[in-house]
NUBAFI-969684 format. One record per atom (N, C-alpha, C, CB): x, y, z; residue in one letter. Coordinates in steps of 0.001 Angstrom, whole numbers, padded with zeros to 6 digits, always signed. Atoms other than C-alpha are relative to their C-alpha. Glycine has a CB too. Layout:
// residues N
XYZa...
// end
This chain:
// residues 331
+000209-000292-001425m-014927-007061-011620m-001032+001109+000151m+001334+000404+000687m+000960-001051-000312a-017817-005031-010197a+000398+000680+001292a-001428-000566+000102a-000355-000743-001201f-017678-002452-007424f-000130-000840+001274f-000868+001232+000112f+000244+000768-001243d-019063-004926-004877d+001082-001034+000266d-001354-000698-000068d-001136+000915-000229k-015932-007076-005305k+001143+000678+000752k+000519-000540-001334k-001054-000740-000679l-013802-004318-003744l-000353+000100+001479l+000192+001413-000627l+000329+000068-001428l-013990-005234-000069l+000636+001174+000761l+000477-001349+000600l-000540-000976-000931g-013542-002594+002613g+000031+001429-000495g+001345-000390+000365g-000049-001355+000544q-013975+000475+000373q-001420+000519-000289q+000859+000032-001289q+001407-000337+000239e-017709+001027+000738e-000217+001520-000142e-000865-000544+001144e+000205-001451+000065t-017444+004804+001326t+000489+000552-001335t+000725+000704+001164t-000526-000467+001271a-015239+005411-001718a-000902-000421-001145a+001409-000525-000218a+000878+000514+001056i-017487+003237-003880i-001318+000760-000027i-000261-001500+000200i+001269-000729-000054r-020632+005000-002689r+000147+001378-000620r-000494+000125+001448r-000216-001334+000579l-019170+008413-003600l+000088-000067-001528l+001286+000632+000573l-000146+000124+001453l-018238+007236-007113l-001321-000405-000650l+001094-001025-000343l+001276+000427+000538k-021572+005504-007664k-001020+001126+000005k-000525-001177+000782k+000888-001164-000036d-023415+008645-006600d+000284+000920-001194d+000172+000776+001335d-000342-000827+001173d-021503+010557-009299d-000506-000648-001279d+001528+000218-000090d+000439+000698+001204l-022283+007882-011880l-001533+000058-000129l+000487-001471+000024l+001476+000014+000044d-025973+007717-010955d-000587+001363-000299d-000558-000504+001313d+000504-001367+000226s-026410+011498-010987s+000475+000579-001322s+000432+000915+001136s-000551-000538+001223g-024333+012024-014103g+000896+001198+000210g-001090+000363-000911g-000856-001145-000296r-022304+014729-012346r+001432-000514+000226r-000528+000795+001258r-001362+000524-000041i-018838+013468-013171i+000983+001166+000089i+000296-000882-001249i-001046-001023-000128h-015905+015590-011974h+001066-000229-001084h+000648-000035+001434h-001035+000124+001029h-013129+016291-014451h+001324-000458+000562h+000187+001309-000709h-001240+000474-000627a-010447+015365-011951a-000306-000628+001354a+001013+001161+000163a+000154+000712-001275y-010342+012853-009099y+001397-000267+000559y-000809-001349-000181y-001241+000361-000673l-007633+012179-006534l-000310-001153+000951l+000619+001227+000767l+000164+001168-000871f-007595+008663-005045f+001241-000109+000874f-000225-001319-000833f-001125+000115-000907t-005399+008461-001959t-000151-001240+000888t+000126+001267+000857t-000022+001163-000861g-004392+005541+000239g+001340-000704-000112g-001139-000953-000350g-001281+000658-000020k-001463+003344+001117k+000220-000934-001163k+000151-000741+001253k-000325+000890+001117k+000287+001160-001425k-000721-001329+000134k+001509-000232-000082k+000626+001316+000030g-001634-001935-002431g-001410-000037+000524g+000809-000943+000766g+001318+000012-000605v-004965-000823-000985v-001130-000048-001038v-000162+001214+000877v+000996+000153+001064g-006749-000822-004380g-000316+001251-000789g-001242-000501+000576g+000258-001253+000714k-006450+002669-005850k-000111-000226-001509k+001110+001016+000295k+000006+000227+001444r-005614+001478-009356r-001186-000863-000401r+001312-000661-000449r+001136+000871+000278t-008250-001273-009240t-001297+000830-000025t-000091-001137+001063t+001215-000809-000057l-010938+001239-008230l-000073+000977-001169l-000067+000762+001321l-000014-000928+001129a-009843+003738-010897a-000394-000701-001301a+001385+000635-000144a+000354+000747+001198l-010081+001078-013611l-001489-000398+000010l+000886-001251-000119l+001400+000360-000098e-013491-000012-012322e-000888+001203-000285e-000307-000572+001379e+000737-001247+000276f-014689+003594-012426f+000025+000295-001491f+000604+001194+000796f-000079-000206+001439a-013427+003976-016003a-000858-001009-000757a+001447-000092-000465a+000813+001030+000636r-015071+000689-016933r-001485+000351+000076r+000256-001361+000655r+001416-000393-000167a-018404+001939-015557a-000352+001174-000927a-000288+000388+001485a+000258-001145+000876l-018076+005177-017566l-000107-000434-001466l+001112+001050+000159l-000044+000420+001391f-017329+003350-020834f-001023-001071-000343f+001363-000498-000326f+000814+001194+000223c-019736+000425-020394c-001208+000295-000887c-000465-000575+001333c+001170-000107+000879h-022371-000071-023117h-001158-000829+000520h+000354-000438-001418h+001016+000960-000401g-024284-002761-021272g-000980+000485+001045g+000650-001197+000500g+000871-000488-001053q-025679-000893-018269q+000552+001314+000538q-000140-001046+001130q-000421-001280-000558e-025497+002384-016362e+000280-000167+001485e-001075+001090-000235e-000297-000028-001414g-023972+003044-012965g+001035-001010+000457g-001232-000213+000748g-000970+001021-000358e-021749-000030-012941e+000304-000807-001272e-000539-000927+001166e-000413+000721+001201a-019826-002038-015520a-000639-001383-000071a+001519-000126-000042a+000589+001333+000165c-021459-005129-016979c+001063-001084-000063c-000853-000047-001258c-001089+000964+000087g-018094-006797-017588g+000004-000836-001270g-000056-000901+001166g+000137+000875+001170n-019271-008362-020859n+000008+000745-001321n-001264-000789+000105n+000083-000729+001255c-019659-005586-023437c+001413+000218-000586c-000721+001358+000214c-001279-000179+000670l-016930-004705-025923l+000894+000991+000746l-000221+000472-001430l-000802-000982-000711a-015835-001630-023961a+000606-000584+001268a-000839+001215+000339a-000533+000643-001208c-015466-003619-020726c+001131-000944-000326c-001095-000753+000733c-001031+000984+000360r-013481-006319-022498r+001274+000705-000483r-000527-000965-001096r-001190-000746+000435k-011175-003733-024083k+000798+000505+001219k-000414+001197-000909k-000708-000451-001209i-010350-002308-020654i+000687-001190+000673i-000985+000692+000995i-000607+001208-000576d-009735-005842-019355d+001286-000364-000711d-000973-001172-000062d-001165+000375+000796h-007228-006330-022187h+000940+001190-000238h-000449-000582-001336h-000884-001173+000063s-005650-002841-021786s+000137+000559-001410s+001372-000356+000531s-000085-000548+001350n-006517-001744-025319n-001174+000885-000359n+000102-001108-000992n+001068-000979+000291h-009367+000763-024967h+000642+001294-000476h-000903+000260+001264h-000692-001178+000575p-008415+003773-027175p-000215+001275+000803p-000470+000231-001423p+000278-001204-000759d-009918+006304-024745d+000466-000083+001455d-001467+000286-000042d-000541+000127-001349l-008122+005083-021622l+001525-000086-000072l-000590-001247+000721l-001470+000015-000035s-004475+005884-020941s+000458+000009+001456s+000600+001224-000780s-000580+000060-001344i-002339+005137-017891i+001408+000587-000057i+000027-001474+000547i-001315-000644-000112v+000615+007354-016998v+000661-000537+001236v-000110+001559+000056v-000711+000578-001134r+003203+005682-014774r+001485+000353-000115r-000204-001548+000060r-001419-000265+000018i+006853+006138-013853i+000664-000971-000978i+000607-000128+001425i-000625+000838+001019s+008827+004871-016840s+001506-000101+000184s-000309+000541-001378s-001437+000039-000297e+012357+005733-015742e+000274+000864+001200e+000846+000468-001210e-000294-000760-001195g+013969+007002-012599g-001058-000243+001087g+000089+001486-000335g+000953+000155-001089d+011708+007610-009630d-001080+001071+000006d+000721+000014+001307d+001019-001065+000069s+009331+010317-010864s-000665+000015-001368s+000629+001383+000296s+000704-000255+001260i+006797+011244-013524i+000521+001316-000548i-001568+000040+000198i-000690-001158+000597k+008458+013683-015913k-000978+000882-000783k+001143-000474-000931k+000839-000966+000716i+007093+016748-017676i-000334-000484-001410i+000701+001360-000068i+000275+000515+001350e+007403+014983-021053e-001226-000917+000002e+001228-000761-000547e+001157+000895-000095q+004828+012430-019892q-001285+000795+000115q+000142-000944+001197q+001196-000847-000114i+002375+015156-018904i-000290+000724-001320i+000177+001027+001140i+000228-000630+001304r+002906+016911-022229r-000605-000981-000996r+001308+000560-000555r+000610+000991+000864e+002112+013656-024017e-001471-000173+000364e+000745-001338+000100e+001401+000051-000433l-001090+013424-021943l-000781+001177-000610l-000094+000029+001561l+000681-001181+000519q-001970+016951-023021q-000221-000079-001508q+000793+001245+000337q+000167+000162+001450r-001370+016138-026694r-001142-000977-000303r+001319-000499-000647r+001080+000965+000213e-003660+013093-026451e-001354+000595+000370e+000252-001272+000815e+001253-000611-000466l-006283+015104-024565l-000541+001015-000981l+000207+000661+001346l+000458-000964+000982a-006450+017589-027429a-000954-000628-001019a+001187+000613-000709a+000893+000701+000945f-008266+014946-029520f-001221-000523+000716f+000734-001159-000698f+001245+000462-000608r-011871+014030-028832r+000018-001539+000132r-001227+000467-000846r+000044+001452-000163p-012782+010496-027708p-000288-000734-001306p-001044-000368+001023p+000212+000815+001180y-012735+007765-030325y-001319-000754+000043y+001132-000966-000161y+001136+000927-000074e-015587+005625-029029e-001098+000447+000947e+000480-001348+000419e+001011-000307-001003g-017441+007251-026178g-000055+001467+000361g+000247-000800+001230g+000172-001366-000439q-018175+010363-024181q+001251+000534+000681q-001179+000100+000931q-001137-000403-000830w-014922+010422-022183w+001344-000452-000546w-000172-000537+001383w-001388+000472+000084k-011180+010294-022501k+000540+000012+001415k+000884+000896-000971k-000383+000171-001391v-009817+008985-019212v+001515-000222+000067v-000775-001191+000651v-001430+000170-000255f-006240+009310-017967f+000175-000319+001479f+000816+001281-000407f-000332+000385-001379i-005054+007521-014821i+001482+000259+000213i-000357-001508+000286i-001401-000323-000284i-001829+008936-013353i+000390-000714+001283i+000227+001553+000124i-000484+000719-001164e-000147+006459-011032e+001152+000775+000670e+000459-001421-000403e-001074-000689-000745d+002199+007740-008292d+000027+001487-000300d+001362-000612-000334d+000088-001424+000308a+000951+011269-008875a+000747+000855+000996a-001433+000431-000050a-000752-000740-001002d+002676+012335-005671d+001502-000056-000276d-000298-000546+001391d-001409+000038+000370k+005979+011589-007428k+000264+000730-001314k+000471-001439-000105k-000245-000838+001160m+005630+014083-010256m+001101+001015+000313m-001295+000716-000436m-000954-001077-000169t+008509+016472-010778t-000768+001313+000114t+001015+000040-001177t+000691-001300-000082p+007670+020117-009992p-000437+000520-001358p+000897+001025+000659p+000357-000458+001352e+007708+020868-013737e-001233-000754-000506e+001192-000200-000981e+001155+000790+000427a+005285+018015-014414a-001263+000437+000734a+000257-001492+000235a+001172-000399-000798a+002965+019083-011594a-000545+001332-000469a+000358+000079+001489a+000462-001312+000460n+002842+022686-012791n-000618-000063-001376n+001140+000985-000007n+000565+000179+001311s+002190+021570-016334s-001393-000639+000077s+000929-000846-000852s+001309+000654-000166l-000651+019277-015204l-001012+000989+000548l+000109-001226+000939l+000921-000973-000593l-002161+022130-013171l-000697+000828-001065l+000743+000919+000961l+000614-000795+001063k-002770+024106-016343k-001155-000753-000658k+001046+000379-001053k+001073+000833+000610t-004796+021195-017771t-001179-000126+000953t+000535-001420-000368t+001081+000136-000971l-006777+020802-014543l-000820+001303+000115l+000575-000392+001375l+000694-001283-000088e-007654+024519-014615e-000998+000170-001133e+001002+001147-000016e+000894-000155+001156e-009222+024311-018085e-000118-001305-000758e+000501+001109-000937e+000102+001309+000685p-010049+020678-018933p-001070+000052-001092p-000334-001134+001021p+001068+000102+000986p-012014+019874-022081p-001189-000747+000596p+000501-000707-001277p+001213+000572-000570a-015588+018759-021466a+000016-001519+000067a-001180+000444-000791a-000048+001458+000063y-014749+015147-022362y+001183-000589+000765y+000061-000446-001438y-001216+000481-000664g-011551+014930-020297g-000219-000370+001453g+001072+001042-000086g+000052+000457-001396l-011294+012990-017032l+001368-000508+000405l-001075-001110+000195l-001304+000386-000496i-008056+012687-015064i-000140-000535+001415i+000980+001185-000044i+000034+000611-001332i-007698+010344-012083i+001422-000119+000496i-000702-001397-000020i-001344+000052-000598l-004621+010874-009910l-000018-001021+001143l+000451+001425+000522l-000164+000993-001065l-003446+008045-007645l+001206+000402+000823l+000166-001451-000575l-001105-000423-000865a-001290+008962-004636a-000132-000644+001352a+000040+001525+000142a+000039+000560-001342r-000333+007449-001306r-000435+001059+000994r+001365-000573+000392r+000328-001068-000916e-000677+010816+000401e-000051+001290-000783e+001018+000086+001157e+000170-001271+000703t-001446+014432-000455t+001124+001000+000288t-001328+000614+000377t-000990-000993-000429e+001516+016127+001258e+000950+000426-001110e+000798-000544+001147e-000973-000299+001042s+003742+015936-001836s-000654+000644-001235s+000730-001276-000404s+000695-000585+001145l+001088+017354-004187l-000214+001499+000217l-001353-000709-000233l+000299-001420-000095l+000560+021017-004963l-001404+000205+000565l+000134+000676-001378l+001354-000282-000520p-002347+022404-002924p-000965+000414-001101p+000059+001097+001060p+000870-000417+001089t-003688+023927-006135t-000485-001194-000836t+000729+000998-000890t+000445+001212+000669i-003818+020460-007724i-001068-000701+000835i+001188-000943-000260i+000982+000643-000882i-005612+019005-004698i-001344+000711-000057i+000514-000026+001443i+001228-000790-000046s-008152+021835-004713s-000854-000189-001276s+000347+001486+000187s+000723+000162+001259r-009106+021040-008335r-000467-001453-000229r+000885+000448-001159r+000370+001395+000109c-009701+017336-007674c-001075-000358+001014c+001218-000885+000186c+000984+000572-000944h-012570+015434-006062h+000755-001111+000745h-001329-000566-000755h-000838+000897-000794l-010793+013617-003214l-000778-001226+000430l+000556+000725+001224l+000582+001291-000398i-011564+009919-002651i+001067-000714+000832i-000447-000876-001268i-000936+000665-000891q-009829+008332+000347q-000307-001498+000088q-000046+000640+001396q+000138+001453-000148l-009270+004559+000333l+000631-000414+001333l+000675-000763-001205l-000425+000381-001340n-008909+002950+003745n+000751-001326-000012n-001203-000090+000930n-000577+001330-000155p-006694+000076+004864p-001098-001024+000298p+001060-000004+001123p+000994+001045-000219l-008600-003208+004885l+000245-000688+001326l+000022-001022-001140l-000160+000804-001204s-009254-005267+007960s+000718-001296-000334s-001363-000292+000650s-000660+001276+000206a-007264-008453+008436a-001004-001059-000482a+000684-000458+001298a+001023+000941+000418e-010530-010370+008019e-000309+000125-001479e-001255+000204+000807e+000275-000205+001425n-011210-008783+004611n+001169-000509-000852n-000264+001499-000290n-001159+000473+000763i-007650-009504+003451i+000041-001513-000012i+001305+000560+000583i+000028+001459-000056e-007916-013097+004625e-001032-000549-000980e-000309-000482+001431e+001041+000436+000912q-011161-013468+002665q+000469+000131-001460q-001285+000816+000231q-000475-000214+001370l-009574-011993-000479l+001041-001045-000381l+000588+001412-000152l-001044+000978+000294l-006583-014345-000260l-000589-001373-000230l+001016-000053+001126l+000634+001317+000175l-008751-017416+000184l-000781-000065-001307l-000936-000309+001184l+000750-000036+001272e-010979-016352-002739e+000948-000012-001190e-000904+001249-000065e-000973-000012+001093a-007843-015846-004840a+000689-001352-000180a+001043+001074+000248a-000503+001358+000180g-006962-019515-004319g+001179-000367+000865g+000370-000196-001394g-001098+000340-000900y-004307-019375-001593y-000586-000916+001088y+000677+001306+000624y+000698+000999-000789g-005196-022556+000252g+000546-000263+001380g-000009-001237-000723g-000586+000242-001312d-002837-022629+003248d-000574+001000+000988d+001547+000097-000049d+000737-000932-000863k-005170-021113+005857k+000866+000603+001088k-001174-000699+000630k-000852-000535-001033e-002475-020727+008501e+000882+001127-000530e+000850-001100+000589e-000817-001041+000622k-000181-018795+006157k-000859+001217-000380k+000718-000559-001248k+000908-001108+000379v-003150-016749+004902v-000308+000857+001222v-001326-000549-000621v+000338-000746-001211r-004060-015768+008460r+001194+000846+000466r-000443-000968+001122r-001204-000735-000387l-000472-014771+009265l+000231+001198-000910l+001218-000920-000029l-000254-001070+000950i-000082-012715+006102i-001057+001099+000134i+000025-000552-001433i+001070-001004-000147a-003457-011007+006566a+000266+000916+001179a-001364-000682+000172a-000318-000814-001160g-002321-009819+009979g+001229+000863-000183g+000187-000868+001180g-001249-000725+000204l+001054-008634+008693l-000065+001036-001129l+001097-000977-000287l+000038-000823+001206a-000126-006805+005557a-000346+001452+000258a-000980-000566-000959a+000266-001383-000380a-001023-003619+007443a-001114+000615-000854a+001277+000832-000126a+001152-000518+000680g-004328-003285+005633g+000092+000044-001520g-000263+001327+000492g-000234-000084+001447s-002906-003694+002098s-000148-001359-000651s+001390+000570-000292s+000106+001285+000707p-004232-006576-000039p+001102-000222-001012p-001322-000093-000693p-001130+000140+000926g-001527-005845-002600g+001246-000492+000689g+000289+001312-000677g-001140+000452-000778e+001128-006262+000064e-000178-001459+000411e+000190+000886+001238e+000251+001372-000420a-000538-009481+001237a+000266-000980-001135a-001434-000147+000496a-000241+000904+001134i-000486-011041-002219i+001486-000084-000327i-000784+000468-001239i-001454+000014+000259k+003144-010012-002717k+000724-000886+000993k+000576+001422+000061k-000644+000836-001000l+004119-011672+000554l-000325-001472-000200l-000415+000434+001387l+000385+001403+000224m+002182-014842-000239m+000816-000624-001129m-001501-000101-000325m-000706+000510+001163e+004075-015155-003515e+001524+000081+000140e-000437+000758-001223e-001429-000160-000229d+007500-014360-002012d+000560-001268+000648d+000280+001242+000888d-000517+001276-000497e+009373-017623-001612e+000933+000175+001183e+000720-000733-001103e-000955-000227-001090d+011897-016063+000789d-000663+000501+001283d+001049+000994-000441d+000589-000720-001124f+009413-014365+003092f-000081-000812+001277f-001359+000464-000366f+000193+000759-001223f+008541-017136+005530f+001327-000467+000599f-000895-001190-000268f-001301+000382-000501q+012158-018287+005779q+000668+001140+000749q+000876-000460-001133q-000621-001154-000661q+013410-014794+006592q-000803+000428+001219q+000134+001175-000978q+000818-000308-001185r+010496-014205+008970r+000394-000914+001157r-001518-000155-000318r-000369+000949-001050e+011458-017340+010867e+001371+000372+000603e+000030-001448-000568e-001321-000391-000503k+015098-016191+011120k-000107+001237+000899k+000966+000276-001177k+000122-001232-000777l+014074-012740+012359l-000657-000278+001341l-000802+001052-000775l+000708+000257-001248y+011627-014069+014964y+000800-000923+000928y-001368-000612-000292y-000880+000805-000865d+014064-016701+016213d+001061+000899+000643d+000682-001150-000816d-000970-000954-000542f+016581-013897+016643f-000621+000844+001106f+000540+000906-001112f+000658-000828-000997l+014108-011695+018516l-000334-000800+001265l-001267+000614-000585l+000316+000831-001159a+013091-014607+020748a+001223-000230+000863a-000578-001331-000443a-001230+000273-000752r+016721-015192+021752r+000789+001245+000360r+000874-000915-000785r-000758-001243-000128l+017797-011553+021772l+000467+000294+001437l-000841+001147-000496l-000485-000312-001366p+017908-011107+025603p+001212-000805+000416p-001095-000233+000998p-001092+000884-000410e+020437-013964+025811e+001232+000085-000909e-000494-001419+000036e-001067-000027+001004l+022645-013069+022817l+001131+000949+000416l-000567+000424-001367l-001141-000900-000219t+026097-011482+022913t-000037+001103-001042t+001357-000772-000066t-000107-001083+000976e+026997-008292+021103e+000463-000551-001347e+000974+001091+000499e-000488+000596+001245l+028865-010382+018540l-001139-000694-000745l+001137-001001+000287l+001155+000652+000641d+025701-012428+017885d-000872+001045-000706d-000843-000786+001053d+000823-001068+000581v+023787-009192+017261v+000640+000552-001255v-000219+001126+001011v-000683-000522+001176f+026407-007844+014873f-000061-000971-001184f+001446+000308+000340f+000021+000987+001059q+026506-011095+012938q-001383-000092-000633q+000427-001355+000535q+001350+000081+000591y+022716-011234+012525y-000317+001264-000805y-001070-000205+001108y+000265-001246+000732v+022511-007557+011516v+000693-000015-001356v+000466+001220+000818v-000693+000121+001293d+025127-008219+008801d-000822-000837-000969d+001402-000628+000185d+000798+000865+000868e+022984-011048+007454e-001303+000677-000421e-000304-001321+000707e+001263-000695+000303l+019735-009052+007693l+000221+001155-000952l-000655+000509+001281l-000287-001132+000867h+021305-005989+006100h+000258-000457-001437h+001202+000780+000530h-000254+000528+001323g+022556-008066+003181g-001288-000430-000699g+000957-001164+000087g+001280+000431+000586f+019090-009524+002658f-000844+001212-000390f-000783-000898+000995f+000795-001197+000294i+017399-006119+002865i+000510+000711-001229i+000008+000953+001182i-000578-000645+001183n+019817-004723+000266n-000472-000672-001287n+001530-000028+000072n+000433+000732+001185n+018721-007437-002144n-001516+000022-000165n+000487-001432+000069n+001464-000012+000076k+015029-007152-001280k-000487+001159+000878k-000625-001390+000467k+000254-001216-000759e+014288-003590-000219e-001424+000060+000540e+000269+001208-000860e+001392-000078-000469d+010536-004206+000185d-000324-001040+001058d-000946-000164-001164d+000257+000927-001090f+010970-006869+002877f-000488+000786+001217f+001274-000824+000342f+000634-000841-001050p+008698-005622+005746p+000664-000179+001357p-001494-000333+000123p-000755+000223-001235t+011387-005736+008423t-000649+000647+001212t+001403+000525-000154t+000490-000725-001163f+009938-003109+010689f-001437-000369+000340f+000106+001488-000236f+001349+000481-000310n+006341-004266+010344n+000049-001306+000760n-000816-000175-001275n-000120+001268-000723l+007446-007730+011434l+000455+000222+001452l+000989-000930-000726l-000495-000262-001353i+009390-006364+014420i-001108+000626+000870i+001241+000935-000051i+001055-000636-000762l+006512-004142+015502l-001119-000986+000347l-000561+001177-000776l+001011+001019-000291n+004066-007035+015209n+000449-000945+001102n-000321-000794-001254n-000543+000909-001041w+006360-009195+017366w-000225+000591+001399w+001529-000256-000232w+000123-000606-001330y+006401-006749+020288y-001462+000380+000328y+000899+001248+000088y+001434-000226-000232r+002737-005790+019817r-000665-001273+000488r-000691+000498-001283r+000607+001248-000398d+001844-009466+020123d+000403-000401+001420d+000377-001087-000976d-000403+000279-001370i+003871-009830+023307i-000877+000830+000972i+001524+000323+000200i+000865-000838-000822i+001855-006909+024733i-001394-000606+000101i-000077+001420-000574i+001334+000611-000004l-001407-008563+023712l-000031-001263+000853l-000439-000327-001430l-000071+001204-000819y-000326-011822+025272y+000078+000364+001473y+001206-000856-000400y-000131-000451-001400r+000664-009982+028448r-001340+000503+000527r+001072+001118+000121r+001288-000539-000401m-002803-008385+028514m-001110-001036-000091m-000346+001195-000849m+000952+001121+000058a-004462-011823+028221a-000943+000103-001189a-000812-000065+001283a+000795-000040+001249c-005645-011296+024647c+000651-000869-001081c-000147+001467-000513c-000733+000832+000970p-004017-014266+022863p-000753-000182-001318p+000287-001364+000604p+000769+000171+001242e-006857-014461+020308e+000290+001104-001002e-001491-000035+000302e-000313-001117+000898q-005673-011113+018854q+001450-000042-000484q-000269+001327+000704q-001418+000105+000369v-002055-012231+018451v+000120-000436-001464v+000746-001008+000936v-000224+000338+001403v-000862-012308+014826v+000996-001138-000134v+000492+001221-000772v-001066+001011+000090t+002325-014342+015309t-000292-001152+000951t+001385+000624+000322t+000471+001038-000946s+000439-017165+017005s+000900-001232+000000s-001433-000420-000343s-000895+001150+000036d+003039-019743+015947d+001189+000180+000957d+000502-000226-001428d-001072-000234-000976y+005393-018175+018541y-000533+000240+001409y+000844+001186-000430y+000624-000220-001305l+003033-018163+021501l+000854-000582+001148l-001405-000627+000018l-000772+000638-001059d+005337-020511+023441d+001129+000901+000540d+000585-001303-000515d-001080-000860-000427y+007993-017798+023607y-000477+001180+000866y+000731+000514-001209y+000467-001263-000552y+005765-015031+024906y-000030+000035+001529y-001362+000293-000527y+000048-000012-001466s+005369-016103+028538s+001375+000305+000569s-000513-001349+000542s-001365-000278-000470r+009179-016068+028956r+000380+001448-000243r+001006-000922-000691r-000374-001373+000335l+009564-012717+027209l-000807+001001+000834l-000214+000264-001505l+000767-000865-000869c+006762-011209+029290c+000664+000197+001347c-001375-000554+000187c-000719-000101-001268e+008873-011934+032332e+001238+000889-000125e+000402-001390+000489e-001216-000762+000218y+011880-010221+030766y-000302+001487-000179y+000746-000535-001213y+000350-001387+000286y+010147-007040+029511y-001250+000406+000781y-000224+000200-001512y+001219-000555-000607s+007724-004910+031540s-000856+000607-001115s+000345+001081+001102s+000891-000620+000989l+004731-003379+029743l+000564+001343-000464l-001417+000191+000589l-000574-001291+000359e+006398+000038+029865e+001200-000161-000933e+000412+000758+001257e-001158+000261+000879e+009568-001406+028315e-000437-000428-001372e+000904-001068+000598e+000504+000452+001316l+007582-003085+025544l-000531+001181-000802l-001117-001067+000174l+000490-001191+000685l+005851+000198+024700l+001161+000885-000460l-000941+000793+000918l-001181-000781+000376s+009212+001950+024717s+000759-000646-001175s+000936+000150+001211s-000631+000711+001124v+010622-000734+022414v-000698+000359-001305v-000039-001535+000224v+000726-000334+001230m+007867-000031+019883m+000263+001430-000422m-001497-000216+000185m-000354-001397+000353d+008582+003707+020065d+001395+000045-000614d-000063+000929+001256d-001366+000027+000527l+012264+002949+019502l+000027-000529-001438l+000902-000865+000899l+000027+000585+001338v+011548+000753+016466v-000542+001012-001001v-000854-001287-000018v+000547-001029+000893n+009392+003511+014925n+001012+001123-000228n-001306+000578+000581n-001005-001055+000125t+012137+006062+015611t+001127-000435-000932t+000565+000372+001381t-001083+000503+000844i+014839+003899+014006i-000477-000080-001452i+000486-001393+000496i+000535+000047+001364k+012588+003367+010969k+000022+001386-000633k-001436-000560+000000k-000037-001380+000536r+012247+007142+010554r+001418+000428-000320r-000622+000988+000998r-001402-000318+000289y+016040+007497+010806y+000442-000629-001313y+000907-000478+001140y-000416+000712+001219i+016544+004905+008104i-000674+000614-001238i-000349-001515+000108i+000697-000660+001102d+013911+006564+005905d+000669+001346-000345d-001489+000218+000364d-000709-001273+000228s+016009+009733+006301s+001444-000220-000393s-000056+000871+001245s-001332+000346+000548n+019074+007921+004913n+001097-000172+001034n+000426+001049-000958n-000998+000446-000952v+020813+006990+008150v+000483-001384-000407v-000567-000010+001441v-000545+001307+000379k+023112+003959+007629k-000835-001124+000622k+001482-000123+000441k+000943+001043-000435v+020873+000900+007853v+000651-000928+001023v-000501-000819-001213v-000611+000970-000895d+023345-001509+009471d+000285+000599+001364d+001275-000537-000604d-000281-000645-001273l+024427+000960+012156l-001296+000228+000808l+000726+001336-000237l+001273-000249-000695a+020818+001908+012977a-000583-001284+000569a-001010+000650-000951a+000510+001279-000473l+019806-001757+013268l+000804-000509+001191l+000024-001028-001126l-000831+000444-001111q+022766-002540+015507q-000370+000745+001285q+001488+000208-000330q+000365-000802-001154v+021890+000319+017869v-001351-000428+000535v-000015+001481-000356v+001353+000370-000433m+018226-000670+017942m+000002-001332+000738m-000947-000072-001203m+000037+001322-000624f+018783-004346+018718f+000780-000040+001314f+000556-001042-000957f-000786-000032-001235l+021461-003650+021326l-000783+000707+001120l+001356+000713-000241l+000815-000687-000999k+019142-001203+023111k-001146-000891+000480k-000554+001312-000574k+001085+000910-000391i+016263-003701+023046i+000552-001110+000894i-000693-000607-001255i-000626+001119-000748r+018618-006438+024318r+000268+000411+001450r+001335-000446-000684r-000354-000447-001350t+019713-004394+027336t-001106+000829+000651t+001282+000811-000044t+001162-000758-000505k+016335-002643+027777k+000316+001468+000268k-000518-000636+001276k-000312-001448-000073r+018019+000759+027423r-000608+000648-001242r+001582+000273+000082r+000677-000415+001221v+015412+001991+024973v-000334+001499-000011v-001268-000809-000175v+000276-001439-000018n+015174+005652+025986n+001240+000796-000404n-000481+000440+001397n
// end
């Protein structure tokens, strides 16, 4: 893969290519952006360009160094990732430091990519900071993180920050079609639901349960104004059970898209609607919810999501949310 295959990241690519072309390579980089947006792909492409024997400024993809990276066996490239639990431990950083003490085997650089760097333990972060303060001339560390808030400010200050942006739905749709996903209607739906993340889009395309559960959720939302409290409780029990088994199911993104699309339909913008297979329901729901109520519903959904992220009981929070939406008591 070459840099030009990474759609939607032109600014990040330009910054890295400027460093490659000038030869002024920083000893530490911090790539930030939401999950699935391409941080790891860009880091590997940057490493490939540094190691490449075939050309300068961008990887040729054909030389021995490029092929070794493709097969994950280049001796001067190491990837640090969460191996147990939910964090990167100090032992992993110490192993990085031991490896960094030896000069490169084949080239000018030893490159370390640290995935989920924002999930390092405090001990691991402080240990890494010492290495970032005095890196060897041949050492290059690339940290990947969704956000910077969980990182030590002193670590951030010693890294060259590269921000990766969410992709447009059009770019994600193009990527999915180029990857061989042939159902254009499903591709269009997924591209709109992926919230700018091609990784999320591919995961959803390959999830056999996704479209079935999406249909159940949207059928429920379409009938919600007419349902009884018992109906709501029964559906929440089913949804909660499914979420427990598949924690990455994008429940709240789907709900937000549903009400966003009703607003777009109400504003006479049907061409921007993502859930276009439910257009027949929107005229009826527009009569039930005012624009102000729809905006309040979206605020409520975001609030409930924050509560759940803060460890509020999922089933209780969902019950409250759906009952408020059903009776339009969303404040």
